[in-house]
DSSP file (Angstrom, degrees, kcal/mol; ACC not computed):
  #  RESIDUE AA STRUCTURE BP1 BP2  ACC     N-H-->O    O-->H-N    N-H-->O    O-->H-N    TCO  KAPPA ALPHA  PHI   PSI    X-CA   Y-CA   Z-CA
    1    1 A P    >>        0   0    0      0, 0.0     4,-3.3     0, 0.0     3,-0.7   0.000 360.0 360.0 360.0 -35.1    0.0    0.0    0.0
    2    2 A G  T 34  +     0   0    0      1,-0.2     5,-0.0     2,-0.2     0, 0.0   0.767 360.0  49.4 -64.4 -24.5    2.8    2.4    0.7
    3    3 A K  T 34 S+     0   0    0      1,-0.1    -1,-0.2     3,-0.0     4,-0.1   0.667 118.8  37.8 -87.0 -17.5    4.0    2.1   -2.8
    4    4 A I  T <4 S+     0   0    0     -3,-0.7    -2,-0.2     2,-0.1    -1,-0.1   0.822  98.0  85.0 -98.6 -41.3    0.6    2.8   -4.3
    5    5 A A  S  < S-     0   0    0     -4,-3.3     2,-0.2     1,-0.1     0, 0.0  -0.308  87.0-106.7 -66.5 144.6   -0.9    5.4   -1.9
    6    6 A K        -     0   0    0      1,-0.1     2,-0.5    -2,-0.0    -1,-0.1  -0.501  32.0-127.5 -70.2 137.8    0.0    9.0   -2.6
    7    7 A V        -     0   0    0     -2,-0.2     2,-0.7    -4,-0.1    -1,-0.1  -0.751  13.7-150.1 -89.2 130.1    2.5   10.4   -0.1
    8    8 A K        -     0   0    0     -2,-0.5     2,-0.2     0, 0.0    -2,-0.0  -0.892  16.2-151.3-101.7 112.2    1.4   13.7    1.6
    9    9 A H        -     0   0    0     -2,-0.7     2,-0.3     1,-0.1   121,-0.1  -0.528  18.0-111.8 -83.4 148.9    4.5   15.7    2.4
   10   10 A H        -     0   0    0     -2,-0.2     2,-0.2   119,-0.1    -1,-0.1  -0.595  41.3 -99.5 -77.3 138.2    4.6   18.1    5.3
   11   11 A A        -     0   0    0     -2,-0.3   116,-2.5   115,-0.0   119,-0.4  -0.393  51.8-171.8 -60.6 126.2    4.8   21.8    4.3
   12   12 A A        -     0   0    0    114,-0.2   119,-0.1    -2,-0.2   113,-0.1  -0.825  25.1-116.1-123.4 158.9    8.5   22.8    4.6
   13   13 A L        -     0   0    0     -2,-0.3     5,-0.1   114,-0.2   113,-0.0  -0.777  40.7-107.1 -90.6 135.3   10.4   26.0    4.3
   14   14 A P    >   -     0   0    0      0, 0.0     3,-2.0     0, 0.0     4,-0.5  -0.323  28.1-117.5 -60.5 145.5   12.9   26.3    1.4
   15   15 A V  G >  S+     0   0    0      1,-0.3     3,-1.5     2,-0.2     4,-0.4   0.870 112.1  59.6 -52.2 -43.0   16.5   26.0    2.6
   16   16 A G  G 3  S+     0   0    0      1,-0.3    -1,-0.3     2,-0.1     4,-0.3   0.625 104.0  51.5 -65.5 -13.1   17.4   29.5    1.4
   17   17 A E  G <> S+     0   0    0     -3,-2.0     4,-2.1     1,-0.1    -1,-0.3   0.483  84.5  87.7-100.0  -5.0   14.7   31.0    3.7
   18   18 A V  H <> S+     0   0    0     -3,-1.5     4,-3.0    -4,-0.5     5,-0.2   0.884  82.0  56.3 -67.0 -40.1   15.8   29.4    6.9
   19   19 A G  H  > S+     0   0    0     -4,-0.4     4,-1.7     1,-0.2    -1,-0.2   0.939 112.6  40.2 -58.1 -50.5   18.4   32.0    8.0
   20   20 A V  H  > S+     0   0    0     -4,-0.3     4,-2.1     1,-0.2    -1,-0.2   0.899 115.1  53.6 -65.9 -40.8   16.0   34.9    7.9
   21   21 A F  H  X S+     0   0    0     -4,-2.1     4,-3.0     1,-0.2    -2,-0.2   0.930 106.8  51.1 -59.7 -45.4   13.3   32.8    9.4
   22   22 A M  H  X S+     0   0    0     -4,-3.0     4,-2.2     1,-0.2    -1,-0.2   0.870 107.5  53.4 -63.5 -36.0   15.5   31.8   12.4
   23   23 A Q  H  X S+     0   0    0     -4,-1.7     4,-0.5    -5,-0.2    -1,-0.2   0.923 112.7  44.3 -62.0 -43.4   16.3   35.4   13.0
   24   24 A R  H >< S+     0   0    0     -4,-2.1     3,-1.1     1,-0.2     4,-0.4   0.909 111.4  53.6 -66.2 -42.2   12.6   36.2   13.1
   25   25 A L  H >< S+     0   0    0     -4,-3.0     3,-1.7     1,-0.3    -2,-0.2   0.887 101.8  58.3 -61.4 -40.0   11.9   33.1   15.3
   26   26 A R  H 3< S+     0   0    0     -4,-2.2    -1,-0.3     1,-0.3    -2,-0.2   0.689 101.7  56.7 -66.5 -16.5   14.5   34.2   17.9
   27   27 A K  T << S+     0   0    0     -3,-1.1    -1,-0.3    -4,-0.5     2,-0.3   0.548  87.0 100.0 -88.1  -9.1   12.6   37.4   18.3
   28   28 A Q    <   -     0   0    0     -3,-1.7     2,-0.2    -4,-0.4    90,-0.0  -0.572  69.9-133.4 -79.7 139.6    9.4   35.5   19.2
   29   29 A D        +     0   0    0     -2,-0.3     4,-0.3     4,-0.1     3,-0.1  -0.520  55.5  55.3 -86.7 157.7    8.5   35.3   22.9
   30   30 A G  S  > S-     0   0    0     -2,-0.2     4,-1.5     2,-0.1     3,-0.2   0.016  83.5 -88.1 107.0 155.2    7.4   32.1   24.7
   31   31 A I  H  > S+     0   0    0      1,-0.2     4,-2.6     2,-0.2     5,-0.2   0.795 120.5  61.5 -67.8 -30.2    8.4   28.5   25.4
   32   32 A G  H  > S+     0   0    0      2,-0.2     4,-2.3     1,-0.2    -1,-0.2   0.899 104.0  48.6 -63.1 -40.9    6.7   27.4   22.2
   33   33 A A  H  > S+     0   0    0     -4,-0.3     4,-2.3     2,-0.2    -1,-0.2   0.887 112.4  48.5 -66.1 -39.1    9.0   29.5   20.1
   34   34 A R  H  X S+     0   0    0     -4,-1.5     4,-2.5     2,-0.2    -2,-0.2   0.901 111.1  50.3 -68.3 -39.3   12.0   28.2   22.0
   35   35 A A  H  X S+     0   0    0     -4,-2.6     4,-2.4     2,-0.2    -2,-0.2   0.906 111.5  48.4 -64.6 -41.1   10.8   24.6   21.6
   36   36 A L  H  X S+     0   0    0     -4,-2.3     4,-2.3     2,-0.2    -2,-0.2   0.923 110.8  50.9 -64.6 -43.4   10.3   25.2   17.8
   37   37 A E  H  X S+     0   0    0     -4,-2.3     4,-2.7     1,-0.2    -2,-0.2   0.926 112.3  46.5 -59.0 -45.5   13.8   26.7   17.5
   38   38 A F  H  X S+     0   0    0     -4,-2.5     4,-2.1     2,-0.2     6,-0.2   0.889 109.4  55.2 -64.6 -39.8   15.3   23.7   19.3
   39   39 A T  H  X>S+     0   0    0     -4,-2.4     5,-1.9     1,-0.2     4,-0.7   0.916 112.3  43.0 -57.9 -44.7   13.3   21.3   17.1
   40   40 A I  H ><5S+     0   0    0     -4,-2.3     3,-0.8     2,-0.2    -2,-0.2   0.924 112.0  52.5 -69.5 -45.6   14.8   23.0   14.0
   41   41 A L  H 3<5S+     0   0    0     -4,-2.7    -1,-0.2     1,-0.2    -2,-0.2   0.832 118.8  36.9 -60.4 -32.3   18.3   23.2   15.4
   42   42 A C  H 3<5S-     0   0    0     -4,-2.1    -1,-0.2    -5,-0.2    -2,-0.2   0.455 100.9-130.4 -99.6  -2.6   18.3   19.4   16.2
   43   43 A A  T <<5 +     0   0    0     -3,-0.8    -3,-0.2    -4,-0.7     2,-0.2   0.879  59.2 151.0  53.0  39.7   16.2   18.3   13.1
   44   44 A S      < -     0   0    0     -5,-1.9     2,-0.3    -6,-0.2    -1,-0.2  -0.490  55.4 -98.6 -99.3 166.6   14.1   16.4   15.6
   45   45 A R    >>  -     0   0    0     -2,-0.2     4,-1.5     1,-0.1     3,-0.6  -0.624  36.0-121.9 -77.6 144.9   10.5   15.4   15.7
   46   46 A S  H 3> S+     0   0    0     -2,-0.3     4,-3.4     1,-0.2     5,-0.2   0.849 110.3  58.1 -62.1 -34.3    8.4   17.8   17.8
   47   47 A G  H 3> S+     0   0    0      1,-0.2     4,-1.4     2,-0.2    -1,-0.2   0.861 103.1  53.2 -63.7 -35.2    7.2   15.1   20.2
   48   48 A E  H <4 S+     0   0    0     -3,-0.6    -1,-0.2     2,-0.2    -2,-0.2   0.911 115.7  40.4 -63.6 -41.8   10.8   14.2   21.0
   49   49 A V  H >< S+     0   0    0     -4,-1.5     3,-1.5     1,-0.2    53,-0.3   0.919 111.7  54.4 -73.3 -45.6   11.5   17.9   21.9
   50   50 A R  H 3< S+     0   0    0     -4,-3.4    60,-0.5     1,-0.3    52,-0.2   0.782 116.4  39.4 -62.5 -26.1    8.1   18.5   23.7
   51   51 A N  T 3< S+     0   0    0     -4,-1.4    -1,-0.3    -5,-0.2    -2,-0.2   0.280  85.8 129.4-106.5   9.5    8.8   15.6   26.0
   52   52 A A    <   -     0   0    0     -3,-1.5    49,-2.7    -4,-0.1    50,-0.5  -0.385  42.4-155.8 -65.3 140.2   12.5   16.1   26.5
   53   53 A T  B >   -A  100   0A   0     47,-0.3     3,-1.6    48,-0.1     4,-0.4  -0.813  27.6-115.6-115.5 159.4   13.7   16.2   30.1
   54   54 A W  G >  S+     0   0    0     45,-2.3     3,-1.1    42,-0.5    43,-0.2   0.788 112.8  66.2 -63.3 -27.1   16.7   17.8   31.7
   55   55 A G  G 3  S+     0   0    0     42,-3.1    -1,-0.3    44,-0.3    43,-0.1   0.691  97.0  55.3 -67.8 -17.7   18.0   14.3   32.6
   56   56 A E  G <  S+     0   0    0     -3,-1.6     9,-2.7    41,-0.3     2,-0.4   0.592  96.6  80.6 -86.7 -12.4   18.4   13.6   28.9
   57   57 A V  E <   -B   64   0B   0     -3,-1.1     2,-0.5    -4,-0.4     7,-0.2  -0.821  52.2-173.4-106.0 131.7   20.6   16.6   28.3
   58   58 A D  E  >> -B   63   0B   0      5,-2.9     5,-2.0    -2,-0.4     4,-0.9  -0.900   4.1-177.9-119.3  98.4   24.3   16.9   29.1
   59   59 A L  T  45S+     0   0    0     -2,-0.5    -1,-0.1     1,-0.2    31,-0.1   0.852  81.1  55.5 -67.3 -34.4   25.2   20.6   28.4
   60   60 A D  T  45S+     0   0    0      1,-0.2    -1,-0.2     2,-0.1    -2,-0.0   0.910 116.9  35.7 -64.9 -41.3   28.9   20.0   29.2
   61   61 A A  T  45S-     0   0    0      2,-0.2    -1,-0.2    19,-0.0    -2,-0.2   0.534 107.2-130.1 -87.0  -7.1   29.2   17.2   26.6
   62   62 A A  T  <5 +     0   0    0     -4,-0.9    19,-2.8     1,-0.2     2,-0.3   0.954  63.4 125.7  55.2  55.4   26.8   19.1   24.3
   63   63 A I  E   < -BC  58  80B   0     -5,-2.0    -5,-2.9    17,-0.3     2,-0.5  -0.998  47.6-158.4-144.0 146.7   24.6   16.0   23.8
   64   64 A W  E     -BC  57  79B   0     15,-2.3    15,-3.4    -2,-0.3     2,-0.7  -0.993  11.7-159.1-123.7 122.1   21.0   15.1   24.1
   65   65 A V  E     - C   0  78B   0     -9,-2.7    13,-0.2    -2,-0.5    11,-0.0  -0.897   3.3-159.9-108.1 110.3   20.1   11.4   24.5
   66   66 A V  E     - C   0  77B   0     11,-3.1    11,-2.4    -2,-0.7     5,-0.1  -0.791  25.3-122.0 -89.5 120.5   16.5   10.6   23.6
   67   67 A P    >   -     0   0    0      0, 0.0     3,-2.0     0, 0.0     4,-0.3  -0.236  18.6-113.8 -65.3 152.5   15.6    7.2   25.2
   68   68 A A  G >  S+     0   0    0      1,-0.3     3,-1.8     2,-0.2     6,-0.3   0.840 112.1  63.3 -53.3 -39.9   14.4    4.4   22.9
   69   69 A E  G 3  S+     0   0    0      1,-0.3    -1,-0.3     5,-0.1     7,-0.0   0.660 105.5  46.4 -66.7 -13.7   10.9    4.4   24.3
   70   70 A R  G <  S+     0   0    0     -3,-2.0     2,-0.3   -22,-0.0    -1,-0.3   0.365  96.0  93.3-105.7   4.0   10.4    8.0   23.0
   71   71 A M  S X  S-     0   0    0     -3,-1.8     3,-1.1    -4,-0.3     5,-0.1  -0.772  75.6-131.9-100.9 143.7   11.7    7.3   19.6
   72   72 A K  T 3  S+     0   0    0     -2,-0.3    -1,-0.1     1,-0.3    84,-0.1   0.883 110.7  43.6 -56.5 -42.4    9.6    6.3   16.6
   73   73 A A  T 3  S-     0   0    0     82,-0.2    -1,-0.3     2,-0.2     3,-0.1   0.477 111.8-119.6 -85.7  -2.1   12.0    3.5   15.7
   74   74 A G  S <  S+     0   0    0     -3,-1.1     2,-0.4    -6,-0.3    -6,-0.2   0.726  75.6 118.2  72.6  21.1   12.3    2.4   19.3
   75   75 A K  S    S-     0   0    0     -7,-0.2    -1,-0.2    -8,-0.1    -2,-0.2  -0.965  73.3-103.0-121.7 137.6   16.1    3.0   19.3
   76   76 A E        -     0   0    0     -2,-0.4     2,-0.5    -3,-0.1    -8,-0.0  -0.256  37.0-152.8 -53.2 141.4   18.0    5.4   21.6
   77   77 A H  E     -C   66   0B   0    -11,-2.4   -11,-3.1     2,-0.0     2,-0.6  -0.984   5.5-156.1-126.2 124.3   19.0    8.5   19.6
   78   78 A R  E     -C   65   0B   0     -2,-0.5   -13,-0.2   -13,-0.2    77,-0.1  -0.884  10.6-165.3-102.4 118.9   22.1   10.6   20.5
   79   79 A V  E     -C   64   0B   0    -15,-3.4   -15,-2.3    -2,-0.6     2,-0.3  -0.904  13.2-142.0-109.7 112.4   21.8   14.2   19.3
   80   80 A P  E     -C   63   0B   0      0, 0.0     2,-0.5     0, 0.0   -17,-0.3  -0.562  24.4-133.0 -69.6 134.2   25.0   16.3   19.2
   81   81 A L        -     0   0    0    -19,-2.8   -39,-0.1    -2,-0.3   -40,-0.0  -0.773  10.8-137.3 -96.7 129.1   24.1   19.8   20.3
   82   82 A S     >  -     0   0    0     -2,-0.5     4,-2.4   -41,-0.1     5,-0.2  -0.232  32.3-102.2 -70.1 167.6   25.3   22.8   18.3
   83   83 A K  H  > S+     0   0    0      1,-0.2     4,-2.5     2,-0.2     5,-0.2   0.888 125.3  52.9 -58.9 -38.7   26.6   25.9   20.1
   84   84 A A  H  > S+     0   0    0      2,-0.2     4,-2.2     1,-0.2    -1,-0.2   0.894 109.0  48.4 -65.2 -39.9   23.2   27.6   19.3
   85   85 A A  H  > S+     0   0    0      2,-0.2     4,-2.2     1,-0.2    -2,-0.2   0.902 112.4  48.4 -67.5 -40.8   21.3   24.7   20.8
   86   86 A V  H  X S+     0   0    0     -4,-2.4     4,-2.7     2,-0.2    -2,-0.2   0.922 111.5  49.9 -64.5 -43.8   23.4   24.7   24.0
   87   87 A A  H  X S+     0   0    0     -4,-2.5     4,-1.4     1,-0.2    -2,-0.2   0.906 109.7  51.5 -61.7 -41.8   23.0   28.5   24.3
   88   88 A L  H  < S+     0   0    0     -4,-2.2     4,-0.5     1,-0.2     3,-0.3   0.937 112.5  45.6 -59.3 -47.3   19.2   28.2   23.9
   89   89 A L  H >< S+     0   0    0     -4,-2.2     3,-1.2     1,-0.2    -2,-0.2   0.892 109.5  54.4 -65.4 -39.9   19.1   25.5   26.7
   90   90 A K  H 3< S+     0   0    0     -4,-2.7    -1,-0.2     1,-0.3    -2,-0.2   0.796 103.9  56.9 -64.9 -27.1   21.4   27.5   29.0
   91   91 A A  T 3< S+     0   0    0     -4,-1.4    -1,-0.3    -3,-0.3    -2,-0.2   0.611  94.2  86.1 -79.5 -12.2   19.0   30.4   28.7
   92   92 A L  S <  S-     0   0    0     -3,-1.2     2,-0.3    -4,-0.5    10,-0.1  -0.534  94.4 -95.9 -86.6 154.7   16.1   28.4   29.9
   93   93 A P        -     0   0    0      0, 0.0     2,-0.3     0, 0.0    -1,-0.1  -0.549  45.5-132.2 -66.5 129.8   15.2   27.8   33.6
   94   94 A H        -     0   0    0     -2,-0.3     2,-0.2    -4,-0.1     7,-0.1  -0.639  26.6-176.7 -89.2 141.8   16.7   24.5   34.6
   95   95 A G        -     0   0    0     -2,-0.3    -1,-0.0     1,-0.2     6,-0.0  -0.474  36.3 -65.4-117.4-168.3   14.7   21.9   36.5
   96   96 A K    >   -     0   0    0     -2,-0.2     3,-1.7     1,-0.1   -42,-0.5  -0.253  61.5 -89.4 -74.6 170.8   15.4   18.5   38.0
   97   97 A A  T 3  S+     0   0    0      1,-0.3   -42,-3.1   -43,-0.2   -41,-0.3   0.832 127.7  44.9 -52.8 -39.6   16.4   15.5   35.9
   98   98 A G  T 3  S+     0   0    0    -44,-0.2    -1,-0.3   -45,-0.1     2,-0.1   0.529  90.7 107.1 -85.6  -5.6   12.7   14.4   35.3
   99   99 A D  S <  S-     0   0    0     -3,-1.7   -45,-2.3     1,-0.1   -44,-0.3  -0.460  78.2-106.2 -75.6 144.6   11.5   18.0   34.6
  100  100 A L  B     -A   53   0A   0      7,-0.3   -47,-0.3   -47,-0.2    -1,-0.1  -0.414  15.0-144.0 -67.4 142.5   10.5   18.9   31.1
  101  101 A V  S    S+     0   0    0    -49,-2.7    -1,-0.1     1,-0.3   -48,-0.1   0.865 100.1  30.3 -72.4 -37.6   12.9   21.2   29.2
  102  102 A F  S    S+     0   0    0    -50,-0.5     8,-0.7   -53,-0.3    -1,-0.3  -0.639  86.8 179.7-123.0  71.7   10.0   22.9   27.5
  103  103 A P  B     -D  109   0C   0      0, 0.0     6,-0.2     0, 0.0   -72,-0.1  -0.411  26.2-123.7 -77.8 149.3    7.0   22.7   29.9
  104  104 A A    >   -     0   0    0      4,-3.5     3,-2.2    -2,-0.1     6,-0.1  -0.269  47.1 -84.9 -73.3 174.5    3.6   24.2   29.2
  105  105 A Q  T 3  S+     0   0    0      1,-0.3    -1,-0.1     2,-0.1     5,-0.0   0.829 130.8  46.1 -55.7 -35.9    2.3   26.7   31.8
  106  106 A R  T 3  S-     0   0    0      3,-0.1    -1,-0.3     2,-0.0     3,-0.1   0.254 122.9-100.9 -94.5  13.9    0.9   24.0   34.1
  107  107 A G  S <  S+     0   0    0     -3,-2.2    -7,-0.3     1,-0.3    -2,-0.1   0.354  86.1 117.9  89.0  -6.7    4.1   21.9   33.9
  108  108 A K  S    S-     0   0    0      1,-0.2    -4,-3.5    -5,-0.1    -1,-0.3  -0.284  76.6 -74.5 -83.2 175.8    2.7   19.3   31.4
  109  109 A A  B     -D  103   0C   0     -6,-0.2    -1,-0.2     1,-0.1   -58,-0.1  -0.419  53.0-104.9 -69.3 145.2    4.2   18.7   27.9
  110  110 A L        -     0   0    0     -8,-0.7     2,-0.2   -60,-0.5    -1,-0.1  -0.340  37.5-114.3 -62.0 150.8    3.5   21.4   25.3
  111  111 A S    >>  -     0   0    0      1,-0.1     3,-1.0    -3,-0.1     4,-0.8  -0.529  19.6-116.9 -82.8 158.5    0.9   20.3   22.7
  112  112 A D  H 3> S+     0   0    0      1,-0.3     4,-1.6     2,-0.2     3,-0.5   0.833 115.7  63.4 -62.1 -31.5    2.0   19.9   19.1
  113  113 A M  H 3> S+     0   0    0      1,-0.2     4,-2.6     2,-0.2    -1,-0.3   0.757  89.7  68.1 -66.4 -23.9   -0.4   22.7   18.2
  114  114 A T  H <> S+     0   0    0     -3,-1.0     4,-1.3     2,-0.2    -1,-0.2   0.933 104.0  42.0 -60.9 -45.7    1.8   25.1   20.3
  115  115 A L  H  X S+     0   0    0     -4,-0.8     4,-1.4    -3,-0.5    -1,-0.2   0.893 114.6  50.9 -69.3 -39.6    4.6   24.8   17.9
  116  116 A S  H  X S+     0   0    0     -4,-1.6     4,-2.3     1,-0.2    -2,-0.2   0.876 105.6  56.9 -63.3 -37.3    2.3   25.1   14.9
  117  117 A A  H  X S+     0   0    0     -4,-2.6     4,-2.8     1,-0.2    -1,-0.2   0.852 100.9  57.1 -64.6 -34.4    0.7   28.2   16.4
  118  118 A V  H  X S+     0   0    0     -4,-1.3     4,-1.6     1,-0.2    -1,-0.2   0.939 109.2  45.9 -60.0 -45.9    4.1   29.9   16.5
  119  119 A L  H  <>S+     0   0    0     -4,-1.4     5,-2.4     2,-0.2     4,-0.3   0.889 112.0  51.0 -65.1 -39.5    4.4   29.4   12.8
  120  120 A R  H ><5S+     0   0    0     -4,-2.3     3,-1.5     1,-0.2    -2,-0.2   0.931 108.7  50.7 -63.8 -45.0    0.9   30.6   12.1
  121  121 A R  H 3<5S+     0   0    0     -4,-2.8    -1,-0.2     1,-0.3    -2,-0.2   0.837 111.3  49.2 -60.9 -32.1    1.5   33.8   14.2
  122  122 A M  T 3<5S-     0   0    0     -4,-1.6    -1,-0.3    -5,-0.2    -2,-0.2   0.480 113.0-123.6 -84.9  -2.6    4.6   34.4   12.1
  123  123 A D  T < 5 +     0   0    0     -3,-1.5     2,-0.5    -4,-0.3    -3,-0.2   0.920  56.7 153.9  59.0  48.2    2.6   33.8    8.9
  124  124 A V      < -     0   0    0     -5,-2.4     2,-1.1     2,-0.1    -1,-0.2  -0.923  44.6-141.7-109.2 129.5    4.9   31.0    7.7
  125  125 A G  S    S+     0   0    0     -2,-0.5     2,-0.3  -113,-0.1  -113,-0.1  -0.246  70.5  91.1 -86.9  48.6    3.4   28.3    5.4
  126  126 A A        -     0   0    0     -2,-1.1  -114,-0.2   -10,-0.1    -2,-0.1  -0.886  64.5-135.4-133.6 165.3    5.3   25.4    7.0
  127  127 A V    >>  -     0   0    0   -116,-2.5     3,-1.1    -2,-0.3     4,-0.6  -0.855  32.3-106.6-117.8 158.0    4.7   22.9    9.8
  128  128 A P  T >4 S+     0   0    0      0, 0.0     3,-1.4     0, 0.0     4,-0.3   0.894 120.0  51.3 -51.1 -45.2    7.1   21.9   12.5
  129  129 A H  T >> S+     0   0    0      1,-0.3     3,-1.5     2,-0.2     4,-0.7   0.774  96.5  71.2 -66.1 -24.3    7.7   18.4   11.0
  130  130 A G  H <> S+     0   0    0     -3,-1.1     4,-1.9  -119,-0.4     3,-0.4   0.737  82.8  70.3 -63.4 -22.9    8.5   20.1    7.6
  131  131 A F  H <X S+     0   0    0     -3,-1.4     4,-2.3    -4,-0.6    -1,-0.3   0.733  89.7  61.9 -69.3 -20.6   11.8   21.4    9.0
  132  132 A R  H <> S+     0   0    0     -3,-1.5     4,-2.1    -4,-0.3    -1,-0.2   0.882 105.1  47.3 -67.9 -37.6   13.1   17.9    8.9
  133  133 A S  H  X S+     0   0    0     -4,-0.7     4,-2.6    -3,-0.4    -2,-0.2   0.898 110.1  52.4 -67.3 -40.8   12.6   17.9    5.2
  134  134 A T  H  X S+     0   0    0     -4,-1.9     4,-2.5     2,-0.2    -2,-0.2   0.915 109.3  50.1 -59.8 -43.2   14.3   21.3    5.0
  135  135 A F  H  X S+     0   0    0     -4,-2.3     4,-2.6     2,-0.2    -2,-0.2   0.925 110.5  49.4 -59.8 -45.3   17.2   19.8    7.0
  136  136 A R  H  X S+     0   0    0     -4,-2.1     4,-2.2     1,-0.2    -2,-0.2   0.894 110.6  50.1 -63.8 -40.1   17.4   16.9    4.5
  137  137 A D  H  X S+     0   0    0     -4,-2.6     4,-2.8     2,-0.2     5,-0.3   0.918 109.8  51.3 -62.5 -42.9   17.3   19.3    1.6
  138  138 A W  H  X S+     0   0    0     -4,-2.5     4,-2.7     1,-0.2     5,-0.4   0.929 109.4  51.0 -59.3 -46.1   20.1   21.3    3.2
  139  139 A C  H  X S+     0   0    0     -4,-2.6     4,-0.9     1,-0.2     6,-0.3   0.928 117.5  37.6 -57.7 -46.8   22.2   18.1    3.6
  140  140 A S  H  < S+     0   0    0     -4,-2.2    -1,-0.2     1,-0.2    -2,-0.2   0.828 125.8  35.8 -78.7 -31.0   21.8   17.0    0.0
  141  141 A E  H  < S+     0   0    0     -4,-2.8    -3,-0.2    -5,-0.2    -2,-0.2   0.758 129.0  25.2 -94.1 -26.2   22.0   20.4   -1.6
  142  142 A R  H  < S+     0   0    0     -4,-2.7     2,-0.3    -5,-0.3    -3,-0.2   0.381 113.6  50.3-127.1   4.5   24.5   22.3    0.4
  143  143 A T     <  -     0   0    0     -4,-0.9     0, 0.0    -5,-0.4     0, 0.0  -0.852  65.5-132.7-133.9 173.1   26.8   19.8    2.1
  144  144 A N        +     0   0    0     -2,-0.3    -4,-0.1     2,-0.0     3,-0.1   0.169  58.5 134.3-109.2  14.7   28.9   16.8    1.2
  145  145 A F        -     0   0    0     -6,-0.3    -2,-0.1     1,-0.1     5,-0.0  -0.411  64.1-105.4 -65.4 139.3   27.7   14.5    4.0
  146  146 A P    >>  -     0   0    0      0, 0.0     4,-1.7     0, 0.0     3,-0.7  -0.284  26.7-114.0 -61.4 151.2   26.8   11.0    2.8
  147  147 A R  H 3> S+     0   0    0      1,-0.2     4,-2.4     2,-0.2     5,-0.2   0.862 116.2  58.3 -53.1 -39.7   23.1   10.3    2.6
  148  148 A E  H 3> S+     0   0    0      1,-0.2     4,-2.2     2,-0.2    -1,-0.2   0.855 103.4  51.7 -63.5 -35.5   23.4    7.7    5.4
  149  149 A V  H <> S+     0   0    0     -3,-0.7     4,-2.3     2,-0.2    -1,-0.2   0.921 110.4  48.3 -66.9 -43.5   24.7   10.4    7.8
  150  150 A A  H  X S+     0   0    0     -4,-1.7     4,-1.4     1,-0.2    -2,-0.2   0.914 111.9  49.7 -62.5 -42.5   21.8   12.7    7.0
  151  151 A E  H  <>S+     0   0    0     -4,-2.4     5,-2.9     1,-0.2    -1,-0.2   0.882 110.9  49.0 -65.6 -38.2   19.4    9.8    7.5
  152  152 A M  H ><5S+     0   0    0     -4,-2.2     3,-1.5     1,-0.2    -1,-0.2   0.872 106.1  56.8 -69.3 -36.1   21.0    8.9   10.9
  153  153 A A  H 3<5S+     0   0    0     -4,-2.3    -1,-0.2     1,-0.3    -2,-0.2   0.844 108.6  47.9 -61.3 -32.1   20.8   12.5   12.0
  154  154 A L  T 3<5S-     0   0    0     -4,-1.4    -1,-0.3    -5,-0.2    -2,-0.2   0.413 116.7-118.9 -85.8   1.0   17.1   12.3   11.4
  155  155 A A  T < 5 +     0   0    0     -3,-1.5     2,-0.3     1,-0.2   -82,-0.2   0.836  60.2 156.1  61.0  35.1   16.9    9.0   13.3
  156  156 A H      < -     0   0    0     -5,-2.9     2,-0.4    -6,-0.1    -1,-0.2  -0.645  50.0-109.8 -86.7 149.5   15.7    7.2   10.2
  157  157 A T        -     0   0    0     -2,-0.3     2,-0.4    -3,-0.1    -1,-0.0  -0.653  35.8-122.8 -76.3 131.0   16.2    3.5    9.9
  158  158 A I        -     0   0    0     -2,-0.4     6,-0.3     3,-0.0    -1,-0.1  -0.655  37.9 -90.3 -81.6 127.1   18.8    2.9    7.2
  159  159 A G  S    S-     0   0    0     -2,-0.4     2,-0.1     4,-0.1    -2,-0.0   0.505  83.6 -15.7  10.3-125.7   17.5    0.6    4.3
  160  160 A D  S  > S-     0   0    0      1,-0.0     4,-2.6    -3,-0.0     5,-0.2  -0.342  75.9 -91.6 -97.3 179.5   18.1   -3.1    4.7
  161  161 A A  H  > S+     0   0    0      1,-0.2     4,-1.5     2,-0.2     5,-0.1   0.849 124.5  52.1 -62.2 -36.1   20.3   -5.1    7.0
  162  162 A V  H  > S+     0   0    0      2,-0.2     4,-0.8     1,-0.2    -1,-0.2   0.943 111.9  44.8 -66.2 -47.7   23.2   -5.1    4.5
  163  163 A E  H >4 S+     0   0    0      1,-0.2     3,-1.0     2,-0.2    -2,-0.2   0.908 111.2  54.1 -63.1 -42.0   23.1   -1.3    4.0
  164  164 A A  H 3< S+     0   0    0     -4,-2.6    -1,-0.2    -6,-0.3    -2,-0.2   0.825 100.4  61.6 -62.5 -31.5   22.8   -0.7    7.8
  165  165 A A  H 3<        0   0    0     -4,-1.5    -1,-0.3     1,-0.3    -2,-0.2   0.780 360.0 360.0 -66.7 -26.1   25.9   -2.8    8.4
  166  166 A Y    <<        0   0    0     -3,-1.0    -1,-0.3    -4,-0.8    -2,-0.2   0.432 360.0 360.0 -94.4 360.0   28.0   -0.4    6.4
């Protein structure tokens, strides 16, 4: 069915527009804007970010380890954090290990609509998940990283067992 059914792609921002967009996003107030920024910087799924806890983040090592049970493929995902991502996290109020990094007002996880609402307020015709496509386009169009590296950065399962072995 997956080969017959039409694929509906998530609305994405063109690679060439990301720089200006990120400047605008950084001027937006609120935890939703920070969560969206982090989602884009890490090329992550919004659910991974919305449910991230301080115990998963090591700011000194600049790494975020998403446990297997919160990953789509059921495998732990280690995300190296850029200087911008570390700076964003350092600017947030820190909680205990089990506390959410991006909590909603009542301490629960942000809704997916919170991140989408940031984009709507900014009048941007993209959705949070679409930035993963933008990242993939950037990798293929503007870098020399192998396809497999880009796919692993997105926490995608690599092809078949033979391809994964390499």
